[in-house]
C-alpha positions in Angstrom: 52.8 44.9 -107.5 51.6 47.6 -105.3 50.1 45.2 -102.7 50.4 46.5 -99.2 48.8 43.5 -97.3 47.9 39.9 -97.6 44.2 40.9 -97.7 44.8 42.8 -100.9 46.3 39.7 -102.5 43.3 37.5 -101.8 41.5 36.7 -105.0 44.2 38.1 -107.4 44.5 35.0 -109.5 45.9 37.1 -112.4 49.1 37.3 -110.4 49.6 33.5 -110.3 51.7 31.6 -112.7 52.3 27.9 -113.0 55.9 27.1 -111.9 58.0 24.8 -114.1 59.5 21.9 -112.2 61.8 20.5 -115.0 60.0 17.2 -114.8 58.2 16.7 -118.2 55.4 14.6 -116.6 54.7 17.1 -113.9 54.9 20.1 -116.3 52.5 18.4 -118.6 49.7 19.0 -116.0 47.7 22.0 -117.0 46.8 24.1 -114.0 45.2 26.9 -115.9 41.6 26.0 -114.9 42.6 26.3 -111.2 44.1 29.8 -111.5 41.4 31.3 -113.9 39.2 34.1 -112.7 35.9 32.6 -111.7 33.3 34.9 -113.3 32.9 38.6 -112.4 32.2 40.5 -109.2 33.3 39.4 -105.7 36.1 36.9 -105.6 36.0 36.2 -101.9 33.3 35.2 -99.4 33.2 37.9 -96.8 29.9 37.1 -94.9 29.6 35.3 -91.6 29.4 31.5 -91.8 26.1 30.2 -90.4 26.3 26.5 -89.6 23.0 24.9 -88.8 23.8 21.2 -88.1 20.9 18.8 -88.4 20.5 15.1 -87.8 21.0 15.2 -84.0 17.4 15.8 -83.0 16.3 12.2 -82.4 19.5 11.5 -80.5 18.8 14.5 -78.3 15.2 13.4 -77.7 16.3 9.9 -76.8 18.7 11.3 -74.2 16.0 13.4 -72.7 13.4 10.7 -72.6 15.8 8.1 -71.1 16.8 10.4 -68.2 14.7 8.6 -65.5 16.9 5.5 -66.0 20.0 7.5 -65.1 18.4 8.6 -61.8 16.8 5.4 -60.4 16.4 1.7 -60.9 13.7 1.8 -63.6 13.1 0.3 -67.0 12.4 3.1 -69.5 10.8 1.7 -72.7 10.7 4.1 -75.7 9.5 3.9 -79.3 10.4 6.1 -82.3 10.4 6.2 -86.1 13.8 6.8 -87.5 15.0 8.2 -90.9 18.3 8.2 -92.6 18.8 11.8 -91.7 18.8 10.8 -88.0 22.5 10.4 -87.3 24.5 9.0 -84.3 21.3 8.0 -82.5 22.4 6.7 -79.1 25.7 8.6 -79.0 24.6 11.4 -76.8 22.9 9.0 -74.3 26.1 6.9 -74.3 28.2 10.0 -73.6 25.9 11.0 -70.7 26.2 7.5 -69.2 30.0 7.5 -69.5 30.3 11.0 -68.0 28.2 10.1 -65.0 29.0 6.4 -64.4 32.3 5.7 -66.2 32.4 2.1 -67.3 29.6 1.1 -64.9 26.0 0.9 -66.2 23.3 3.4 -65.0 20.9 2.3 -62.2 18.1 1.7 -64.7 17.8 0.3 -68.2 16.6 1.8 -71.5 15.0 -0.3 -74.1 14.3 1.5 -77.4 12.2 0.2 -80.3 12.9 1.9 -83.6 11.4 1.5 -87.1 12.7 2.8 -90.4 16.1 3.5 -91.9 18.8 4.7 -89.5 21.3 7.3 -90.6 25.1 7.2 -90.2 26.6 5.8 -87.0 23.5 4.3 -85.5 24.4 3.3 -81.9 27.8 5.0 -82.0 29.5 5.1 -78.6 26.7 3.2 -77.0 27.0 2.3 -73.3 25.8 -0.5 -71.0 22.2 -0.3 -69.9 20.9 0.7 -73.4 19.2 -1.6 -75.9 18.5 -0.3 -79.4 16.1 -2.6 -81.3 15.7 -1.6 -84.9 13.2 -3.0 -87.4 14.5 -1.8 -90.7 18.0 -0.9 -91.9 21.0 1.2 -91.0 23.7 3.1 -92.9 27.5 3.0 -92.3 29.3 2.9 -89.0 26.7 1.1 -86.9 28.1 0.8 -83.3 31.1 2.9 -84.0 33.2 3.1 -80.8 30.5 1.1 -79.0 31.5 0.3 -75.4 28.5 -1.5 -74.1 24.8 -2.1 -74.5 22.9 -4.0 -77.2 22.0 -3.3 -80.9 19.6 -5.7 -82.6 18.5 -5.2 -86.3 15.8 -7.2 -88.0 14.3 -6.8 -91.5 10.8 -5.4 -92.0 7.9 -7.8 -92.4 7.7 -7.2 -96.2 11.4 -7.9 -96.8 11.9 -10.1 -99.9 14.7 -12.2 -98.3 18.5 -12.2 -98.1 18.5 -8.6 -96.8 21.5 -6.3 -96.5 20.6 -4.3 -93.3 23.8 -2.5 -92.5 26.4 -0.4 -94.4 30.2 -0.4 -94.2 32.6 -0.3 -91.3 30.2 -1.6 -88.7 31.6 -1.7 -85.1 34.7 0.2 -86.0 36.8 0.5 -82.9 34.2 -1.0 -80.7 35.4 -2.0 -77.2 32.3 -3.8 -75.8 28.6 -4.5 -76.2 26.6 -6.8 -78.5 25.3 -6.5 -82.0 22.9 -9.0 -83.7 21.7 -8.4 -87.2 19.4 -10.7 -89.2 20.9 -9.6 -92.4 24.2 -8.8 -94.1 26.6 -6.0 -93.6 28.9 -4.2 -96.1 32.6 -4.1 -96.2 35.1 -3.9 -93.3 32.8 -5.4 -90.8 34.2 -5.2 -87.2 37.4 -3.3 -88.2 39.5 -2.7 -85.1 36.9 -4.4 -82.9 38.6 -5.0 -79.5 35.8 -6.4 -77.3 32.3 -6.4 -78.9 30.3 -9.5 -79.7 28.5 -9.6 -83.0 26.4 -12.0 -85.1 25.7 -11.1 -88.8 24.3 -13.0 -91.7 26.8 -12.0 -94.3 29.7 -9.5 -94.7 31.6 -7.9 -97.6 35.3 -7.6 -98.2 37.9 -7.3 -95.3 35.7 -8.6 -92.4 37.3 -8.4 -89.0 40.3 -6.4 -90.3 42.8 -5.5 -87.5 40.5 -7.0 -84.8 42.2 -7.3 -81.4 39.4 -8.8 -79.3 35.8 -9.8 -79.1 33.7 -12.5 -80.8 32.2 -12.4 -84.2 29.9 -14.9 -85.9 29.2 -14.8 -89.7 26.3 -16.9 -90.8 26.3 -16.2 -94.5 28.6 -15.3 -97.4 31.7 -13.3 -96.7 34.2 -11.4 -98.8 37.9 -11.7 -99.3 40.7 -10.9 -96.9 39.0 -12.2 -93.8 41.0 -11.6 -90.6 43.7 -9.3 -92.2 45.9 -8.0 -89.4 43.8 -9.7 -86.8 45.8 -10.2 -83.5 43.0 -11.1 -81.0 39.5 -12.4 -80.6 37.7 -15.1 -82.5 35.5 -15.5 -85.6 33.0 -18.3 -86.1 32.4 -18.7 -89.8 29.5 -20.7 -91.3 31.1 -22.1 -94.5 29.4 -25.2 -95.9 31.1 -24.6 -99.2 34.6 -24.5 -97.6 35.6 -21.2 -99.2 37.7 -20.3 -96.1 41.1 -21.2 -97.8 40.5 -18.7 -100.6 39.0 -15.9 -98.5 41.2 -16.0 -95.4 44.2 -13.7 -95.0 46.4 -16.3 -93.3 49.3 -14.1 -92.4 48.4 -13.8 -88.7 45.4 -16.2 -88.2 44.4 -19.8 -88.8 41.1 -21.6 -89.3 40.3 -24.7 -87.4 37.3 -26.8 -86.7 35.5 -26.3 -83.4 36.0 -28.3 -80.2 33.3 -29.0 -77.7 33.7 -25.8 -75.7 33.7 -23.7 -78.8 30.6 -25.4 -80.1 28.9 -24.5 -76.8 29.8 -20.8 -77.3 28.6 -20.9 -80.9 25.2 -22.4 -79.9 24.7 -19.8 -77.2 25.3 -17.1 -79.8 22.9 -18.6 -82.2 20.2 -18.9 -79.5 20.6 -15.2 -78.5 20.6 -14.1 -82.1 17.4 -16.0 -82.9 15.7 -14.7 -79.7 16.6 -11.0 -80.4 16.1 -10.9 -84.2 13.7 -13.8 -85.0 16.3 -15.0 -87.5 15.1 -17.9 -89.6 18.7 -18.7 -90.5 19.7 -19.1 -86.9 16.6 -21.2 -86.1 17.5 -23.5 -89.0 21.1 -23.8 -87.9 20.0 -24.6 -84.4 17.7 -27.4 -85.7 20.7 -28.8 -87.6 23.3 -28.1 -84.9 24.6 -31.7 -85.1 26.1 -30.6 -88.4 27.9 -27.7 -86.9 31.3 -29.4 -86.5 31.3 -29.9 -90.3 30.1 -26.5 -91.5 31.7 -24.0 -89.1 35.2 -22.8 -88.7 36.8 -20.9 -85.9 39.4 -18.3 -87.0 41.8 -17.1 -84.3 45.4 -15.8 -84.1 48.0 -18.4 -85.0 49.7 -18.1 -81.6 46.5 -18.9 -79.8 45.7 -21.9 -82.1 49.2 -23.2 -81.5 48.8 -22.9 -77.8 45.4 -24.8 -77.8 46.8 -27.5 -80.0 49.9 -27.9 -77.8 47.7 -28.2 -74.7 45.5 -30.8 -76.4 48.5 -32.8 -77.4 49.8 -32.6 -73.8 46.5 -33.9 -72.5 46.5 -36.9 -74.9 50.1 -37.7 -74.0 49.3 -37.6 -70.3 46.4 -40.0 -70.7 48.6 -42.4 -72.8 51.3 -42.4 -70.2 48.7 -43.1 -67.5 
């Protein structure tokens, strides 16, 4: 071929031929468009690649503005507009806190009011000491890898009702912190959550998939495959229509009605959710909380459910013997 180096072979598509495999189905695939000469002139990009990443500016600004709370015991209150091109807002600040203080919170606190539509991974890798309070909506991966802190999302004043305020894969891999959303989320809510607490007013398919810890409360409709691969944590599910049997992946988890202690935890979650988001749904459920034992389920790993039931039976037996 007269080629002396690999460099000389680059772009020489006329030297390529589709190999025959002997498999009629594989050989029926026509690869001609992939090995055709693309136009005339240069066949290879030879200039320098100039990468100009954008979307980090608001996160950088937040980290700079919050700096006093990392130095002294001080409440830093901030306010920003946010757009869907503002990505991973909170991640840089969370990284700085983790680098300086490890798993401990900083000496001060940061409270951030935001308004608008947050871009991808809002609140990712958030740390203790930070509160992100968003009026608006957020894209996918809210709270990704979240280790601490608080995210609260509420709809704008002109919302028409039944809002979807978060995208898919919210709290993916979260290990701590709290999330309260007065609206619904997309699919795979709380996948691989291992320690975060979350209240949401609806979720799509596969909620709490592979969850290993934490507490989740779903106050609205939810999709199929709830609790698939879940080995830890608990889910409180508002289900007045009793769809749980059709929607639950019962391979590893079971759904039971709530006992007195569990009802107490549920009430505390509803009160905090209502206080942080102004949720009308939480307020209504609190007013009708006497109905909670009939309309809520608790989903937990089967081993834990069996242990609790065994302990309850032992208590009853002991009282009978006495």
